C-alpha positions as CSV (number, residue, x, y, z in Angstrom):
1,M,-36.6,47.2,17.9
2,K,-39.9,47.9,19.8
3,R,-38.2,50.5,21.8
4,W,-37.4,52.4,18.7
5,H,-40.9,52.1,16.9
6,T,-42.2,54.4,19.8
7,L,-39.9,57.1,19.4
8,T,-42.3,59.3,17.2
9,A,-41.6,63.0,16.3
10,T,-43.5,64.3,19.6
11,L,-40.0,63.3,21.1
12,L,-38.5,66.1,19.6
13,L,-40.8,69.0,20.5
14,P,-39.2,71.8,22.2
15,S,-40.6,71.2,25.5
16,L,-38.3,68.3,25.7
17,L,-35.7,69.9,28.3
18,I,-33.4,67.8,30.4
19,S,-31.2,68.6,33.3
20,V,-27.5,68.2,32.7
21,G,-25.1,68.4,35.9
22,C,-21.7,67.1,36.6
23,S,-23.6,64.1,38.5
24,E,-26.0,61.5,37.7
25,Q,-28.1,62.3,41.0
26,P,-31.0,64.8,40.9
27,A,-30.0,68.4,41.3
28,S,-31.1,69.9,44.7
29,Q,-33.7,73.1,44.4
30,S,-30.6,75.3,45.8
31,S,-27.8,73.6,43.0
32,P,-27.5,75.6,39.7
33,Q,-28.7,73.5,36.3
34,V,-27.8,73.6,33.2
35,Q,-31.1,73.3,31.1
36,I,-30.5,71.7,27.5
37,D,-33.0,71.7,24.9
38,F,-31.9,68.9,23.1
39,A,-34.7,68.7,20.9
40,A,-34.3,72.1,19.5
41,N,-30.4,71.1,19.7
42,A,-31.1,68.3,17.4
43,A,-33.7,70.2,14.9
44,R,-31.3,73.4,14.6
45,W,-28.3,71.2,13.6
46,A,-30.0,68.7,11.0
47,A,-31.1,71.9,9.6
48,E,-28.3,74.2,9.8
49,E,-25.6,71.2,8.9
50,F,-26.5,67.8,8.6
51,Q,-27.8,68.7,5.2
52,P,-28.0,67.0,2.6
53,T,-28.8,63.5,3.9
54,S,-30.2,60.5,2.7
55,L,-32.7,60.3,5.2
56,N,-36.0,62.3,5.0
57,P,-36.5,65.0,7.8
58,E,-38.7,62.9,10.3
59,E,-36.0,59.7,10.0
60,Q,-33.5,62.2,10.7
61,L,-35.0,63.8,13.7
62,A,-36.0,60.3,14.8
63,E,-32.8,59.1,14.4
64,L,-31.2,62.4,16.5
65,A,-33.9,61.7,18.9
66,W,-33.2,58.5,19.6
67,F,-29.3,59.5,20.5
68,T,-30.8,62.0,23.0
69,E,-32.3,59.0,24.8
70,A,-29.6,56.5,24.5
71,A,-27.3,58.6,26.0
72,A,-29.6,59.6,29.4
73,G,-27.8,57.8,31.6
74,L,-24.4,59.1,30.4
75,R,-24.9,62.9,30.3
76,G,-22.0,64.6,32.3
77,L,-19.1,61.9,31.1
78,E,-16.1,63.6,28.9
79,I,-14.6,61.4,26.8
80,N,-11.5,61.4,25.2
81,V,-11.2,59.6,21.2
82,V,-8.3,59.8,18.7
83,S,-7.5,59.4,15.1
84,E,-4.8,60.9,12.4
85,T,-5.3,63.6,11.2
86,L,-7.6,63.8,7.9
87,T,-9.9,66.3,6.7
88,T,-12.7,64.2,7.6
89,H,-11.3,63.4,10.9
90,E,-11.0,67.5,11.4
91,Y,-14.6,67.4,10.5
92,E,-15.1,65.3,13.1
93,S,-12.9,67.3,15.8
94,T,-14.2,70.7,15.3
95,T,-18.0,70.0,13.9
96,L,-19.3,67.2,15.5
97,T,-18.0,66.7,18.7
98,K,-19.9,70.3,19.1
99,A,-23.2,68.7,17.4
100,F,-22.9,65.6,19.8
101,Y,-22.6,67.6,23.1
102,D,-25.7,69.4,22.1
103,I,-27.8,66.7,21.3
104,T,-26.6,64.0,24.3
105,G,-24.5,66.0,26.4
106,I,-21.8,64.1,26.6
107,A,-18.6,65.9,26.3
108,V,-15.7,64.2,23.7
109,T,-12.2,65.7,22.9
110,H,-11.1,64.2,19.5
111,D,-7.5,64.4,19.0
112,L,-6.2,64.6,15.8
113,I,-2.0,63.2,15.6
114,Q,-0.1,61.1,12.9
115,E,-1.2,57.7,12.3
116,G,1.9,56.1,13.6
117,D,1.4,58.0,16.7
118,V,-2.2,56.7,16.8
119,I,-0.5,52.7,16.4
120,E,1.8,54.0,19.3
121,K,-1.0,55.0,21.6
122,L,-3.2,52.1,20.8
123,Q,0.1,49.6,21.8
124,T,0.5,51.3,24.8
125,Q,-3.0,50.6,25.9
126,M,-3.3,47.1,24.6
127,Q,0.2,46.5,26.7
128,S,-0.6,48.5,29.5
129,G,-4.1,48.0,30.3
130,E,-4.2,51.5,31.0
131,N,-7.0,53.6,29.7
132,V,-5.2,56.0,27.3
133,Y,-8.4,57.0,25.0
134,D,-11.8,55.7,25.2
135,A,-12.0,55.0,21.6
136,Y,-9.6,55.2,18.2
137,V,-10.1,55.6,15.0
138,N,-7.4,52.9,13.3
139,D,-6.8,51.5,10.3
140,S,-8.7,48.2,9.4
141,D,-5.2,47.3,8.4
142,L,-4.9,45.7,11.6
143,I,-7.7,43.3,11.6
144,G,-5.9,40.4,11.7
145,T,-3.7,41.9,15.4
146,H,-7.8,42.6,16.3
147,A,-8.8,39.5,16.2
148,R,-6.1,37.3,17.3
149,Y,-4.9,39.3,20.2
150,G,-8.1,39.5,22.6
151,Y,-7.6,43.3,23.6
152,V,-10.1,44.6,21.5
153,V,-14.2,44.6,22.0
154,P,-15.4,42.1,19.1
155,L,-18.5,44.6,18.1
156,S,-20.9,42.1,17.2
157,D,-20.5,40.5,20.9
158,F,-20.6,44.2,22.3
159,M,-24.1,45.6,19.9
160,T,-25.9,42.3,21.8
161,G,-24.4,42.4,25.1
162,E,-23.2,45.1,27.1
163,G,-23.7,47.7,24.4
164,A,-27.1,46.6,23.3
165,D,-28.8,49.4,25.1
166,V,-26.7,52.2,23.4
167,T,-26.6,50.2,19.8
168,S,-28.5,52.6,17.5
169,P,-31.3,50.4,15.6
170,T,-30.9,52.2,12.5
171,L,-26.7,51.9,12.7
172,D,-27.7,49.6,9.2
173,L,-24.5,47.2,9.1
174,D,-25.1,46.0,5.5
175,D,-25.2,49.9,4.3
176,F,-21.6,50.5,5.2
177,I,-19.5,49.6,2.1
178,G,-16.1,48.6,4.2
179,I,-18.1,46.1,6.6
180,S,-15.8,43.0,5.4
181,F,-13.0,45.2,6.0
182,T,-13.1,45.0,9.8
183,T,-15.0,41.7,10.0
184,G,-12.2,38.7,11.4
185,P,-11.2,35.3,10.6
186,D,-14.0,34.5,13.1
187,G,-17.0,36.6,11.3
188,K,-17.2,38.7,14.1
189,I,-16.8,42.8,13.2
190,Y,-14.7,44.4,15.5
191,Q,-14.4,48.0,13.7
192,L,-17.0,50.2,12.6
193,P,-16.0,52.0,9.7
194,D,-15.6,55.8,9.5
195,Q,-14.0,56.7,6.3
196,Q,-12.6,55.2,3.4
197,F,-10.1,56.1,0.5
198,A,-8.8,54.1,-2.1
199,N,-5.5,54.1,-4.0
200,L,-6.1,54.4,-7.7
201,Y,-4.5,55.5,-10.8
202,W,-4.7,59.3,-11.6
203,F,-4.1,60.8,-15.3
204,R,-4.3,64.3,-16.9
205,Y,-7.3,63.8,-18.8
206,D,-7.1,67.0,-21.0
207,W,-3.3,65.4,-22.1
208,F,-4.5,61.8,-22.6
209,T,-7.5,63.3,-25.3
210,N,-5.0,66.0,-26.7
211,P,-5.4,64.5,-30.3
212,E,-1.7,65.7,-31.5
213,L,-0.2,63.6,-28.4
214,M,-2.8,60.9,-28.9
215,A,-1.6,61.0,-32.7
216,Q,2.2,60.9,-31.3
217,F,1.6,57.8,-29.2
218,E,-0.4,55.8,-31.3
219,S,2.7,56.4,-34.4
220,R,5.2,55.3,-31.6
221,Y,3.9,52.5,-29.8
222,G,1.0,51.3,-32.2
223,Y,-1.8,51.6,-29.6
224,P,-4.1,54.3,-28.4
225,L,-3.3,56.8,-25.9
226,G,-5.7,55.9,-23.0
227,V,-6.2,54.5,-19.4
228,P,-3.5,51.4,-18.8
229,V,-4.9,48.3,-18.4
230,N,-1.3,46.7,-17.7
231,W,1.6,47.8,-16.5
232,S,3.5,47.7,-19.5
233,A,1.1,50.2,-21.1
234,Y,1.8,52.5,-18.3
235,Q,5.4,52.3,-18.6
236,D,5.1,53.0,-22.5
237,I,3.2,56.3,-21.3
238,A,5.5,57.3,-18.7
239,E,8.4,56.8,-21.1
240,F,6.5,59.0,-23.5
241,F,5.7,61.7,-21.8
242,S,9.1,62.0,-19.5
243,E,11.5,60.9,-22.5
244,H,9.6,62.0,-25.7
245,V,7.0,64.7,-25.2
246,R,9.3,66.0,-22.4
247,E,7.3,69.9,-22.5
248,I,3.7,71.3,-22.8
249,D,3.1,74.9,-22.8
250,G,6.7,75.7,-22.0
251,Q,6.7,73.6,-19.2
252,R,8.7,70.3,-18.2
253,V,6.4,67.5,-17.7
254,Y,6.9,63.7,-16.6
255,G,5.1,60.1,-16.8
256,H,5.4,59.3,-13.4
257,M,5.5,60.4,-9.9
258,D,6.4,58.5,-6.8
259,Y,8.2,58.9,-3.5
260,G,11.4,57.3,-2.0
261,K,13.0,58.7,1.0
262,K,14.0,56.5,3.8
263,D,11.4,57.0,6.1
264,P,8.2,54.9,7.7
265,S,5.7,56.0,4.7
266,L,8.1,54.0,2.3
267,G,6.8,50.9,3.7
268,W,3.3,52.0,3.5
269,R,3.9,52.5,-0.4
270,F,4.3,48.6,-0.3
271,T,2.5,47.1,2.1
272,D,-0.5,49.4,0.6
273,A,-1.0,46.4,-1.9
274,W,1.9,47.3,-4.5
275,L,2.6,43.3,-4.6
276,S,-1.1,43.1,-5.3
277,M,-0.9,45.0,-8.3
278,A,1.4,43.4,-9.8
279,G,-0.2,39.9,-9.0
280,A,2.4,38.4,-6.1
281,G,-0.8,36.9,-4.4
282,D,-3.4,34.4,-5.1
283,P,-7.4,35.0,-6.0
284,G,-9.9,36.0,-3.3
285,L,-11.7,39.0,-1.9
286,P,-11.0,41.0,0.2
287,N,-7.4,39.4,0.4
288,G,-5.7,36.5,-1.6
289,L,-5.9,33.1,-0.1
290,P,-3.9,31.2,1.1
291,V,-1.6,33.7,0.2
292,D,-2.4,37.6,0.3
293,E,-0.5,40.8,-0.8
294,W,1.9,40.6,1.8
295,G,3.3,37.6,0.2
296,I,1.9,35.7,3.5
297,R,0.5,32.3,3.4
298,V,-2.7,31.1,5.5
299,E,-3.5,27.6,6.0
300,D,-6.7,27.3,8.6
301,C,-6.3,30.7,9.6
302,R,-2.7,30.3,11.3
303,P,-0.2,31.9,9.4
304,V,2.6,29.7,7.9
305,G,5.4,31.6,6.2
306,S,6.7,34.3,4.2
307,S,9.5,32.9,2.3
308,V,8.6,30.7,-0.8
309,S,10.9,28.1,1.2
310,R,8.1,27.9,3.5
311,G,5.3,28.8,0.8
312,G,4.8,32.1,1.1
313,A,5.4,34.9,-1.8
314,A,7.1,37.9,0.0
315,N,10.4,37.0,-1.9
316,S,8.6,35.4,-5.1
317,P,9.5,36.6,-8.5
318,A,6.5,38.5,-9.0
319,A,7.7,40.4,-5.5
320,V,11.3,41.0,-6.7
321,Y,9.6,42.1,-10.3
322,A,7.3,44.8,-8.5
323,L,10.2,46.3,-6.5
324,Q,12.5,46.3,-9.1
325,K,9.7,48.2,-11.5
326,Y,8.9,50.8,-8.6
327,I,12.6,51.6,-8.7
328,D,13.0,51.4,-12.6
329,W,10.0,53.6,-12.8
330,L,11.2,56.4,-9.8
331,K,14.9,56.8,-11.5
332,R,13.9,57.1,-14.4
333,F,10.2,58.7,-15.3
334,A,9.6,60.3,-12.1
335,P,10.5,64.5,-11.4
336,P,14.3,64.2,-10.1
337,E,13.5,65.1,-6.6
338,A,10.9,62.5,-6.0
339,G,13.4,59.9,-5.2
340,G,14.3,62.4,-2.0
341,M,10.5,62.7,-0.7
342,T,8.3,61.2,1.6
343,F,4.6,60.5,1.2
344,S,3.2,63.7,2.4
345,E,5.5,65.8,0.0
346,A,5.1,63.5,-3.1
347,G,1.0,64.1,-2.4
348,P,0.6,67.9,-3.8
349,V,3.2,67.3,-6.7
350,P,0.1,66.4,-9.4
351,A,-1.4,69.4,-8.5
352,Q,1.3,71.7,-9.6
353,G,0.7,70.5,-13.5
354,Q,3.8,68.7,-14.3
355,I,2.9,65.1,-14.0
356,A,1.2,62.9,-16.9
357,Q,-0.2,60.2,-14.8
358,Q,0.3,58.4,-11.2
359,I,0.0,54.4,-10.8
360,F,-0.2,55.0,-6.9
361,W,-2.3,57.7,-6.2
362,Y,-4.7,58.2,-2.7
363,T,-8.0,59.3,-3.2
364,T,-7.8,61.3,0.0
365,F,-5.9,64.2,-2.1
366,T,-9.5,64.4,-4.2
367,A,-10.2,67.6,-2.4
368,D,-6.9,69.4,-2.9
369,M,-6.8,68.5,-6.4
370,I,-10.4,70.7,-7.5
371,K,-9.1,73.9,-5.8
372,P,-10.2,76.9,-7.5
373,D,-6.9,78.2,-9.5
374,L,-4.7,74.8,-9.5
375,A,-2.9,74.2,-12.5
376,V,-4.9,71.2,-12.9
377,V,-8.4,72.6,-12.4
378,N,-10.1,74.5,-15.4
379,E,-11.8,77.8,-14.9
380,D,-15.6,76.2,-14.5
381,G,-14.3,74.2,-11.4
382,T,-13.9,71.1,-13.3
383,P,-10.6,69.1,-13.0
384,K,-8.3,68.4,-15.8
385,W,-7.6,64.8,-14.4
386,R,-9.0,61.7,-13.5
387,M,-8.9,58.8,-11.9
388,A,-9.1,55.6,-13.0
389,P,-8.7,51.8,-12.1
390,S,-5.3,50.4,-11.4
391,P,-3.5,48.9,-14.1
392,H,-2.2,45.9,-13.3
393,G,1.4,43.5,-13.8
394,P,1.9,40.4,-15.4
395,Y,1.6,37.8,-12.8
396,W,-2.0,39.4,-11.7
397,S,-5.0,36.9,-12.9
398,E,-8.7,37.3,-12.6
399,G,-10.1,37.1,-9.0
400,M,-7.6,38.8,-7.5
401,K,-7.6,42.2,-5.6
402,L,-6.0,44.8,-7.9
403,G,-5.3,47.9,-5.0
404,Y,-5.5,49.0,-2.0
405,Q,-8.4,50.7,0.2
406,D,-7.8,52.6,3.3
407,T,-10.6,51.6,5.8
408,G,-10.1,54.3,9.3
409,A,-12.7,52.4,11.8
410,W,-13.6,52.8,15.2
411,T,-12.1,50.7,17.4
412,L,-12.9,50.1,21.2
413,M,-10.7,48.3,23.9
414,K,-11.8,46.0,26.7
415,S,-9.6,47.9,29.2
416,T,-12.1,51.2,28.6
417,P,-14.5,50.9,31.7
418,L,-17.4,50.0,30.5
419,E,-19.3,53.4,30.9
420,R,-17.0,55.5,29.0
421,R,-16.5,52.5,26.5
422,K,-20.4,53.3,26.1
423,A,-20.6,57.0,25.9
424,A,-17.6,56.3,23.2
425,W,-19.8,54.0,21.1
426,L,-22.4,56.3,21.0
427,Y,-20.1,58.9,19.7
428,A,-18.7,56.7,17.0
429,Q,-22.5,55.7,15.7
430,F,-23.4,59.6,15.5
431,V,-20.3,60.2,13.1
432,T,-21.2,57.4,10.7
433,S,-25.3,57.6,11.5
434,K,-27.3,58.5,8.1
435,S,-28.4,61.7,10.0
436,V,-24.6,63.0,9.6
437,S,-22.5,60.7,7.2
438,L,-23.4,62.4,3.7
439,K,-22.3,65.4,5.2
440,K,-19.2,64.6,6.2
441,T,-18.3,62.6,3.7
442,L,-19.3,65.9,0.8
443,V,-16.8,67.8,3.3
444,G,-13.7,65.1,3.4
445,L,-15.2,63.0,0.0
446,T,-14.2,59.7,2.0
447,P,-17.4,57.7,1.6
448,I,-18.9,55.0,3.7
449,R,-21.9,53.9,3.3
450,N,-23.9,52.7,0.0
451,S,-27.6,55.2,0.8
452,D,-24.7,58.4,0.5
453,L,-23.2,57.1,-2.5
454,N,-27.1,56.6,-4.5
455,T,-28.1,60.4,-3.4
456,Q,-28.7,62.8,-6.0
457,A,-25.9,64.9,-3.7
458,M,-23.7,63.1,-5.0
459,T,-24.8,62.5,-8.3
460,D,-24.4,66.3,-8.5
461,M,-21.1,66.6,-7.2
462,A,-19.4,63.9,-9.7
463,P,-18.9,66.3,-12.5
464,K,-15.9,67.9,-10.0
465,L,-14.7,65.0,-8.7
466,G,-12.8,63.2,-11.3
467,G,-14.6,60.2,-11.4
468,L,-14.8,59.1,-7.3
469,V,-18.2,59.2,-7.6
470,E,-18.2,57.0,-10.4
471,F,-15.4,54.6,-8.9
472,Y,-17.2,54.0,-5.3
473,R,-20.9,53.3,-7.8
474,S,-19.3,50.6,-9.1
475,P,-18.9,47.0,-8.7
476,A,-15.3,47.4,-9.4
477,R,-14.3,49.0,-6.1
478,T,-14.3,45.5,-4.0
479,L,-11.4,44.9,-5.9
480,W,-9.7,47.6,-3.4
481,T,-9.3,46.4,-0.2
482,P,-7.1,47.0,2.9
483,T,-4.6,44.7,4.5
484,G,-6.4,41.6,5.6
485,T,-6.6,38.5,8.2
486,N,-3.3,37.2,6.8
487,V,-1.1,39.6,8.9
488,P,-1.5,38.7,12.8
489,D,0.6,41.7,14.3
490,Y,0.4,44.7,11.7
491,P,3.0,47.0,13.7
492,K,5.4,44.1,14.3
493,L,5.6,43.3,10.4
494,A,4.5,46.5,8.7
495,Q,8.1,48.2,10.3
496,L,10.0,45.8,8.5
497,W,9.1,46.9,5.1
498,W,10.2,50.8,4.5
499,A,14.1,49.9,5.2
500,N,14.5,46.6,3.1
501,V,12.7,48.7,0.4
502,A,15.1,51.7,0.9
503,N,18.1,49.4,1.2
504,A,17.3,48.2,-2.6
505,V,16.1,52.1,-3.6
506,S,19.9,53.4,-2.5
507,G,21.2,50.5,-4.2
508,E,23.1,49.1,-1.0
509,V,21.1,45.8,-2.3
510,T,19.6,44.0,-5.4
511,A,15.7,44.3,-5.1
512,Q,16.1,40.0,-4.7
513,Q,18.3,40.3,-1.8
514,A,16.2,43.1,-0.3
515,M,13.2,41.1,-0.5
516,D,14.7,37.9,0.8
517,S,15.7,40.2,3.4
518,L,12.2,40.9,4.3
519,A,10.8,37.3,3.9
520,E,13.3,35.9,6.1
521,Q,12.7,39.1,9.0
522,Q,8.9,38.3,8.6
523,D,9.5,34.7,9.3
524,A,11.5,35.6,12.3
525,V,8.6,37.6,13.4
526,L,6.1,35.1,12.8
527,A,8.4,32.3,14.7
528,R,8.6,34.9,17.6
529,L,4.6,34.9,17.8
530,E,4.5,31.2,17.4
531,R,6.9,30.6,20.3
532,H,5.1,32.9,22.5
533,G,1.3,31.6,22.1
534,V,-0.4,34.2,22.8
535,L,-2.2,34.2,19.4
536,G,-4.5,31.7,20.0
537,E,-6.0,29.0,17.5
538,C,-5.2,31.6,14.4
539,G,-1.5,32.3,15.8
540,P,1.1,31.1,13.6
541,Q,2.4,27.6,12.9
542,L,5.5,27.8,10.4
543,N,6.2,24.9,7.6
544,E,9.3,23.9,7.5
545,P,11.7,25.4,4.8
546,Q,12.0,23.7,1.4
547,D,13.2,23.9,-1.6
548,P,11.8,26.9,-3.2
549,Q,10.9,25.1,-6.7
550,Y,8.8,22.6,-4.6
551,W,6.2,25.6,-3.7
552,L,6.8,27.2,-7.2
553,Q,5.7,24.1,-9.0
554,Q,2.1,24.0,-7.0
555,P,-0.9,26.1,-8.2
556,G,-1.2,30.2,-7.2
557,A,1.1,31.9,-5.5
558,P,4.4,31.9,-5.3
559,K,4.2,31.8,-9.0
560,P,7.2,30.9,-11.3
561,A,8.9,33.7,-12.9
562,L,7.4,34.6,-16.6
563,A,9.7,34.2,-19.6
564,D,7.9,37.5,-20.9
565,E,7.4,40.3,-18.2
566,K,6.6,43.2,-20.5
567,P,3.3,42.1,-22.5
568,Q,1.9,44.1,-24.9
569,G,0.8,47.1,-23.6
570,E,-3.2,47.5,-23.5
571,T,-5.3,50.9,-22.4
572,V,-8.7,51.7,-22.3
573,P,-10.8,55.0,-23.5
574,Y,-11.5,56.9,-20.3
575,D,-15.1,57.7,-21.7
576,E,-16.0,54.3,-22.6
577,L,-14.2,53.0,-19.5
578,I,-16.6,55.6,-17.5
579,K,-19.8,54.4,-18.7
580,V,-19.1,51.0,-17.8
581,W,-18.5,51.8,-14.5
582,Q,-21.9,54.0,-14.7
583,A,-23.8,51.0,-15.7
584,G,-23.0,48.7,-12.8
């Protein structure tokens, strides 16, 4: 810290000229030299690109000057990093790599590939020990994997050990809204959040506030049309628009949107917390304990089973209910073509103007929902839609997570040579730094820092973002969390979901049979991991199976079947809800 306090604006004078060559050795008088004015570059990027920012001008230039100084021994390196293809990462790949080079002299190739391919590359490096990439942005859903296998560098150790000299004094970990998601069961931070988006409820605000439609709904269902608090209300609203309203302005409309094609993305539809929304797990944040939203029970950090017979909840009544509701709503209330769509194909559909509401909607689509001339955007650029908290199923109770939040986070591997790892860590900190993060948030709408969320710039943007800013400023956001530490091997377990769900969607098996099969397969994977003994003291240690009734009679998850799975529908006016959010 003392060295940081000596960095003042004097470091930023244009006279700061540093020689850069391919070698770290001083260049001879006869060899060519590339003169880079790092301070001038930093000032130019700060003025022309990195505005607005939560920092004042002196703080921003001082933070950028630290990156210049910290990179001194690494100049000339060319490193390779990778992430999935999102707007936020496109900005990093095309713009921030250039800025980083101009300010540090370190060249970065930031590859953009599909999410599944990111995991494949990560697994290849884990298994082979070869350095495929110098850093990865991968979902914090792998936190349970990273914390157990030992292939990933615990950042808590790195920042105070080998990477201390390249760890920014202004990193401010407490400012990251997703830092708890990247913390392992041992309390160590394993990943640095780079972008976040939640899975919320989306609806047509203009239709929900239409006096004629409001009167029709209340007359038919006996309560006001509004944001559904529970799944009963969501179902009533879906039925209302799909089967009773049917047309608005001559266009066929639907009360629900989803996707159902047999495709790996169907797995995300469920592992991204669908069971938690129904209420299958236990209370606890960021994830239910002892039973999480995957139905996996953990005792003393050890996974002990997925099946109800082992104390899990993957095939519990609440889980089966969740799957059956998904199927019923897809077939009854969504457009006919939805059942044959993947995640990426279904994503743009609400923007076409036919959908009244969507229970499972990722805020990463916000940027694509506010483009001019869309059917869901007013002439003044404000949206005709809003986002709101997801409704919950009848098995849900206070203290449980309510939905999913994706947190793409920087991950360093032990197999990456130290010098390259340090350079990659500098880049990871740069693209998440306060100097850069607010502008990146405005571009990609995937906020990561409290300091950015509380700026005037975000307040000014809020009216055009349909509730995104209000959601992230509210304490409610803590109920939306990624996959947690109960899942000891995300890649192996995640691939089991989509095939089993697809079999139920097609009618080959019942919802109960599908979830029985999933629970059995998850337990088989956990058993193999237990036999191999490679996951240390937090590796699986399965409970012996016993009569499921034993577990169903215990407090918490797995929960016995409810006599009434469709209680009275309950709604809340959006304008009242947003006031609660704004009040904090």
